[in-house]
Structures are given as C-alpha cells and as structure tokens.
TIRO-2110 file (N, C-alpha, C; in Angstrom, 1 decimal):
// TIRO-2110
75.6, -130.0, 3.5, N, 1, A
74.5, -130.7, 2.9, CA, 1, A
73.3, -130.8, 3.9, C, 1, A
73.6, -131.0, 5.2, N, 2, A
72.5, -131.1, 6.1, CA, 2, A
71.8, -129.8, 6.2, C, 2, A
72.5, -128.6, 6.2, N, 3, A
71.8, -127.3, 6.3, CA, 3, A
70.9, -127.1, 5.1, C, 3, A
71.4, -127.5, 3.9, N, 4, A
70.6, -127.4, 2.7, CA, 4, A
69.3, -128.1, 2.8, C, 4, A
69.4, -129.4, 3.3, N, 5, A
68.2, -130.2, 3.5, CA, 5, A
67.2, -129.6, 4.4, C, 5, A
67.7, -129.0, 5.5, N, 6, A
66.8, -128.3, 6.5, CA, 6, A
66.1, -127.1, 5.9, C, 6, A
66.9, -126.3, 5.1, N, 7, A
66.3, -125.2, 4.4, CA, 7, A
65.2, -125.6, 3.4, C, 7, A
65.4, -126.7, 2.7, N, 8, A
64.4, -127.2, 1.7, CA, 8, A
63.2, -127.6, 2.5, C, 8, A
63.4, -128.4, 3.6, N, 9, A
62.3, -128.8, 4.4, CA, 9, A
61.5, -127.7, 4.9, C, 9, A
62.2, -126.7, 5.5, N, 10, A
61.5, -125.5, 6.0, CA, 10, A
60.6, -124.8, 5.0, C, 10, A
61.2, -124.6, 3.8, N, 11, A
60.5, -124.0, 2.7, CA, 11, A
59.3, -124.8, 2.3, C, 11, A
59.4, -126.1, 2.2, N, 12, A
58.3, -126.9, 1.9, CA, 12, A
57.2, -126.9, 2.9, C, 12, A
57.5, -126.9, 4.2, N, 13, A
56.6, -126.7, 5.3, CA, 13, A
55.8, -125.4, 5.2, C, 13, A
56.6, -124.3, 4.9, N, 14, A
55.9, -123.0, 4.8, CA, 14, A
55.0, -123.0, 3.6, C, 14, A
55.4, -123.6, 2.5, N, 15, A
54.6, -123.7, 1.3, CA, 15, A
53.3, -124.4, 1.5, C, 15, A
53.4, -125.5, 2.2, N, 16, A
52.2, -126.3, 2.5, CA, 16, A
51.3, -125.5, 3.4, C, 16, A
51.8, -124.8, 4.4, N, 17, A
51.0, -123.9, 5.3, CA, 17, A
50.3, -122.8, 4.5, C, 17, A
51.0, -122.2, 3.6, N, 18, A
50.4, -121.1, 2.7, CA, 18, A
49.3, -121.7, 1.8, C, 18, A
49.6, -122.9, 1.3, N, 19, A
48.5, -123.5, 0.4, CA, 19, A
47.3, -123.8, 1.3, C, 19, A
47.5, -124.2, 2.5, N, 20, A
46.3, -124.5, 3.4, CA, 20, A
45.6, -123.2, 3.7, C, 20, A
46.3, -122.2, 4.0, N, 21, A
45.6, -120.9, 4.3, CA, 21, A
44.9, -120.4, 3.1, C, 21, A
45.5, -120.4, 1.9, N, 22, A
44.8, -119.9, 0.7, CA, 22, A
43.6, -120.8, 0.4, C, 22, A
43.7, -122.1, 0.6, N, 23, A
42.5, -122.9, 0.3, CA, 23, A
41.4, -122.6, 1.3, C, 23, A
41.7, -122.5, 2.6, N, 24, A
40.6, -122.1, 3.6, CA, 24, A
40.0, -120.7, 3.3, C, 24, A
40.9, -119.8, 2.9, N, 25, A
40.4, -118.5, 2.6, CA, 25, A
39.4, -118.5, 1.4, C, 25, A
39.8, -119.2, 0.4, N, 26, A
39.0, -119.4, -0.8, CA, 26, A
37.6, -120.0, -0.4, C, 26, A
37.7, -121.0, 0.4, N, 27, A
36.4, -121.7, 0.9, CA, 27, A
35.5, -120.7, 1.6, C, 27, A
36.2, -119.9, 2.5, N, 28, A
35.4, -118.9, 3.2, CA, 28, A
34.7, -117.9, 2.3, C, 28, A
35.4, -117.4, 1.3, N, 29, A
34.9, -116.4, 0.4, CA, 29, A
33.8, -117.1, -0.5, C, 29, A
34.0, -118.3, -0.9, N, 30, A
33.0, -119.0, -1.7, CA, 30, A
31.7, -119.2, -0.9, C, 30, A
31.9, -119.6, 0.4, N, 31, A
30.7, -119.8, 1.2, CA, 31, A
29.9, -118.5, 1.4, C, 31, A
30.6, -117.4, 1.6, N, 32, A
30.0, -116.1, 1.7, CA, 32, A
29.2, -115.8, 0.5, C, 32, A
29.8, -115.9, -0.7, N, 33, A
29.2, -115.5, -1.9, CA, 33, A
28.1, -116.5, -2.4, C, 33, A
28.1, -117.7, -1.9, N, 34, A
27.0, -118.6, -2.2, CA, 34, A
25.8, -118.4, -1.4, C, 34, A
26.0, -117.7, -0.3, N, 35, A
24.9, -117.4, 0.6, CA, 35, A
24.3, -116.1, 0.2, C, 35, A
22.9, -116.0, 0.0, N, 36, A
22.3, -114.9, -0.5, CA, 36, A
22.6, -113.6, 0.3, C, 36, A
22.6, -113.7, 1.7, N, 37, A
22.9, -112.6, 2.5, CA, 37, A
24.4, -112.2, 2.3, C, 37, A
25.2, -113.2, 2.4, N, 38, A
26.7, -112.9, 2.2, CA, 38, A
27.0, -112.2, 0.9, C, 38, A
26.3, -112.7, -0.2, N, 39, A
26.5, -112.1, -1.5, CA, 39, A
26.1, -110.7, -1.6, C, 39, A
25.0, -110.3, -0.9, N, 40, A
24.5, -109.0, -0.9, CA, 40, A
25.1, -108.1, 0.1, C, 40, A
25.8, -108.6, 1.1, N, 41, A
26.3, -107.9, 2.3, CA, 41, A
27.4, -106.9, 1.8, C, 41, A
27.3, -105.7, 2.3, N, 42, A
28.3, -104.7, 2.0, CA, 42, A
28.8, -104.1, 3.3, C, 42, A
30.0, -103.6, 3.2, N, 43, A
30.6, -102.8, 4.3, CA, 43, A
30.8, -101.4, 3.7, C, 43, A
30.0, -100.5, 4.2, N, 44, A
30.0, -99.2, 3.5, CA, 44, A
29.4, -99.4, 2.1, C, 44, A
30.1, -99.0, 1.1, N, 45, A
29.7, -99.2, -0.3, CA, 45, A
30.4, -100.4, -1.0, C, 45, A
31.2, -101.1, -0.2, N, 46, A
32.0, -102.2, -0.8, CA, 46, A
31.4, -103.6, -0.5, C, 46, A
31.2, -104.4, -1.6, N, 47, A
30.7, -105.8, -1.3, CA, 47, A
31.7, -106.5, -0.4, C, 47, A
31.2, -107.4, 0.5, N, 48, A
32.1, -108.1, 1.4, CA, 48, A
33.0, -109.0, 0.6, C, 48, A
32.5, -109.7, -0.4, N, 49, A
33.3, -110.7, -1.0, CA, 49, A
32.9, -111.0, -2.5, C, 49, A
33.8, -111.5, -3.2, N, 50, A
33.5, -112.2, -4.5, CA, 50, A
34.4, -113.4, -4.7, C, 50, A
33.9, -114.3, -5.5, N, 51, A
34.7, -115.5, -5.7, CA, 51, A
35.3, -115.7, -7.1, C, 51, A
35.3, -114.6, -7.8, N, 52, A
35.9, -114.6, -9.1, CA, 52, A
36.9, -113.5, -9.2, C, 52, A
37.6, -113.4, -10.3, N, 53, A
38.7, -112.4, -10.5, CA, 53, A
38.8, -111.3, -9.6, C, 53, A
40.0, -110.7, -9.4, N, 54, A
40.3, -109.7, -8.4, CA, 54, A
39.5, -108.4, -8.8, C, 54, A
38.9, -107.9, -7.8, N, 55, A
38.2, -106.6, -7.9, CA, 55, A
38.6, -105.7, -6.8, C, 55, A
39.1, -104.6, -7.1, N, 56, A
39.6, -103.7, -6.0, CA, 56, A
38.4, -103.1, -5.2, C, 56, A
37.2, -103.4, -5.6, N, 57, A
36.1, -102.8, -4.9, CA, 57, A
35.5, -103.8, -3.9, C, 57, A
36.0, -105.0, -3.7, N, 58, A
35.5, -105.9, -2.7, CA, 58, A
36.5, -106.0, -1.6, C, 58, A
36.1, -106.5, -0.4, N, 59, A
36.9, -106.6, 0.7, CA, 59, A
37.6, -107.9, 0.7, C, 59, A
36.9, -109.0, 0.4, N, 60, A
37.5, -110.3, 0.4, CA, 60, A
37.4, -110.9, -1.0, C, 60, A
38.5, -111.5, -1.6, N, 61, A
38.4, -112.0, -2.9, CA, 61, A
39.1, -113.4, -2.9, C, 61, A
38.4, -114.4, -3.4, N, 62, A
38.9, -115.8, -3.3, CA, 62, A
40.2, -116.0, -4.1, C, 62, A
40.3, -115.2, -5.2, N, 63, A
41.5, -115.5, -6.1, CA, 63, A
42.7, -114.7, -5.6, C, 63, A
42.6, -113.8, -4.7, N, 64, A
43.7, -112.9, -4.2, CA, 64, A
43.7, -112.7, -2.7, C, 64, A
43.9, -113.8, -1.9, N, 65, A
43.9, -113.7, -0.5, CA, 65, A
44.9, -112.7, 0.1, C, 65, A
46.0, -112.4, -0.7, N, 66, A
47.0, -111.5, -0.2, CA, 66, A
46.6, -110.0, -0.5, C, 66, A
45.5, -109.8, -1.2, N, 67, A
45.1, -108.4, -1.6, CA, 67, A
43.8, -108.0, -0.9, C, 67, A
43.6, -108.4, 0.3, N, 68, A
42.5, -108.0, 1.1, CA, 68, A
42.6, -106.5, 1.4, C, 68, A
41.5, -105.7, 1.3, N, 69, A
41.6, -104.3, 1.5, CA, 69, A
42.3, -103.9, 2.8, C, 69, A
43.3, -103.2, 2.7, N, 70, A
44.1, -102.8, 3.9, CA, 70, A
43.2, -101.9, 4.8, C, 70, A
43.4, -102.1, 6.1, N, 71, A
42.7, -101.3, 7.1, CA, 71, A
41.3, -101.7, 7.4, C, 71, A
40.7, -102.5, 6.6, N, 72, A
39.3, -102.8, 6.8, CA, 72, A
39.2, -104.1, 7.6, C, 72, A
40.1, -105.1, 7.5, N, 73, A
40.0, -106.3, 8.2, CA, 73, A
41.3, -106.5, 9.0, C, 73, A
41.4, -107.6, 9.8, N, 74, A
42.6, -107.9, 10.5, CA, 74, A
43.2, -109.2, 9.9, C, 74, A
43.0, -109.3, 8.6, N, 75, A
43.5, -110.5, 7.9, CA, 75, A
45.0, -110.8, 8.0, C, 75, A
45.8, -109.7, 8.1, N, 76, A
47.2, -109.9, 8.3, CA, 76, A
47.5, -110.6, 9.6, C, 76, A
46.9, -110.1, 10.6, N, 77, A
47.1, -110.8, 11.9, CA, 77, A
46.6, -112.2, 11.9, C, 77, A
45.4, -112.4, 11.3, N, 78, A
44.9, -113.8, 11.2, CA, 78, A
45.9, -114.7, 10.4, C, 78, A
46.3, -114.2, 9.3, N, 79, A
47.3, -114.9, 8.4, CA, 79, A
48.5, -115.3, 9.2, C, 79, A
49.1, -114.3, 9.9, N, 80, A
50.3, -114.6, 10.6, CA, 80, A
50.1, -115.7, 11.7, C, 80, A
49.0, -115.5, 12.4, N, 81, A
48.7, -116.5, 13.5, CA, 81, A
48.5, -117.9, 13.0, C, 81, A
47.7, -118.0, 11.9, N, 82, A
47.4, -119.3, 11.3, CA, 82, A
48.6, -119.9, 10.6, C, 82, A
49.4, -119.1, 10.0, N, 83, A
50.6, -119.6, 9.4, CA, 83, A
51.5, -120.3, 10.4, C, 83, A
51.7, -119.6, 11.6, N, 84, A
52.5, -120.2, 12.6, CA, 84, A
51.9, -121.5, 13.1, C, 84, A
50.5, -121.5, 13.3, N, 85, A
49.8, -122.7, 13.7, CA, 85, A
50.0, -123.8, 12.7, C, 85, A
49.8, -123.5, 11.4, N, 86, A
49.9, -124.5, 10.3, CA, 86, A
51.3, -125.0, 10.2, C, 86, A
52.3, -124.2, 10.3, N, 87, A
53.7, -124.6, 10.2, CA, 87, A
54.0, -125.5, 11.4, C, 87, A
53.5, -125.2, 12.6, N, 88, A
53.8, -126.1, 13.7, CA, 88, A
53.1, -127.5, 13.5, C, 88, A
51.9, -127.5, 13.0, N, 89, A
51.1, -128.7, 12.8, CA, 89, A
51.9, -129.5, 11.7, C, 89, A
52.3, -128.9, 10.7, N, 90, A
53.0, -129.6, 9.6, CA, 90, A
54.3, -130.2, 10.1, C, 90, A
55.0, -129.4, 10.9, N, 91, A
56.3, -129.8, 11.5, CA, 91, A
56.1, -131.0, 12.4, C, 91, A
55.1, -130.9, 13.3, N, 92, A
54.7, -132.0, 14.2, CA, 92, A
54.4, -133.3, 13.4, C, 92, A
53.7, -133.1, 12.3, N, 93, A
53.3, -134.3, 11.5, CA, 93, A
54.5, -134.9, 10.9, C, 93, A
55.4, -134.2, 10.4, N, 94, A
56.7, -134.7, 9.9, CA, 94, A
57.5, -135.4, 10.9, C, 94, A
57.6, -134.7, 12.1, N, 95, A
58.4, -135.3, 13.2, CA, 95, A
57.8, -136.6, 13.7, C, 95, A
56.5, -136.7, 13.7, N, 96, A
55.8, -137.9, 14.1, CA, 96, A
56.1, -139.1, 13.1, C, 96, A
56.1, -138.7, 11.8, N, 97, A
56.4, -139.7, 10.8, CA, 97, A
57.8, -140.2, 10.9, C, 97, A
58.7, -139.2, 11.2, N, 98, A
60.1, -139.6, 11.4, CA, 98, A
60.3, -140.5, 12.6, C, 98, A
59.6, -140.2, 13.7, N, 99, A
59.7, -141.1, 14.9, CA, 99, A
59.2, -142.5, 14.6, C, 99, A
58.1, -142.6, 13.8, N, 100, A
57.6, -143.9, 13.4, CA, 100, A
58.6, -144.6, 12.6, C, 100, A
59.2, -143.9, 11.7, N, 101, A
60.3, -144.5, 10.8, CA, 101, A
61.5, -145.0, 11.6, C, 101, A
61.9, -144.1, 12.6, N, 102, A
63.0, -144.4, 13.4, CA, 102, A
62.7, -145.7, 14.3, C, 102, A
61.5, -145.7, 14.9, N, 103, A
61.2, -146.9, 15.7, CA, 103, A
61.2, -148.1, 14.8, C, 103, A
60.6, -148.1, 13.6, N, 104, A
60.6, -149.2, 12.7, CA, 104, A
62.1, -149.7, 12.4, C, 104, A
62.9, -148.7, 12.1, N, 105, A
64.3, -149.1, 11.8, CA, 105, A
65.0, -149.7, 13.0, C, 105, A
64.7, -149.2, 14.2, N, 106, A
65.3, -149.7, 15.4, CA, 106, A
64.9, -151.2, 15.6, C, 106, A
63.6, -151.5, 15.3, N, 107, A
63.1, -152.8, 15.5, CA, 107, A
63.6, -153.8, 14.5, C, 107, A
64.0, -153.3, 13.4, N, 108, A
64.6, -154.1, 12.3, CA, 108, A
66.0, -154.6, 12.6, C, 108, A
66.7, -153.9, 13.5, N, 109, A
68.1, -154.3, 13.8, CA, 109, A
68.2, -155.6, 14.5, C, 109, A
END
C-alpha cells in the first residue's frame, strides 16, 4: 500500500510540473504573438510562433508545446531541465507542508 501511495504522489507531482511547463510555454508563445515584432518574426521562412491551432509551419505553437520543430530549438533540453526543477520545487513544497503537519500533530500530543 505504501508503494502505491508513493507512485501516485510521484505521478501527481510530475503532472503538476508538466502543467506548469505547458502553461509557461503557452504564455511565452502568446506574448510573442501579441508583440508586433514577435508576430512578424521568422526564422528562415517559418514564423516563430502562433497562439492558435497546430501548424507545422511554425516553430513554437501554444497549443502543442510537445511539437516544437525538431532541430531548430533546444526546447527538449529546456523542458528536461525545467521539469526537474519544477518536480523538485513541488516535492519540496509537499515536504514542507508535511513537516508543518507533523509539527502540529507533535504539539497536539
């Protein structure tokens, strides 16, 4: 039972980290596309970003952060690094809350 709870907690932490990355990625793309320069900016013949449905002709797409054009950006490296960072932050947050709860329960004895 304990192992199952740990696995569920790990999956939830990873899920929250991915949600955070996806949200920040979407915010980045939307800020680029709302800026006149960012909206018009191209790399080669490909627009840098769009904030609507997936288009294989753009480099960054808000609705598909997992489908960034391969080989043009270092998004995979960034995603891996930030996911580790976000997972650590989320884990630290949960551990902090558990410590507070533990301290409270100890004081109630």
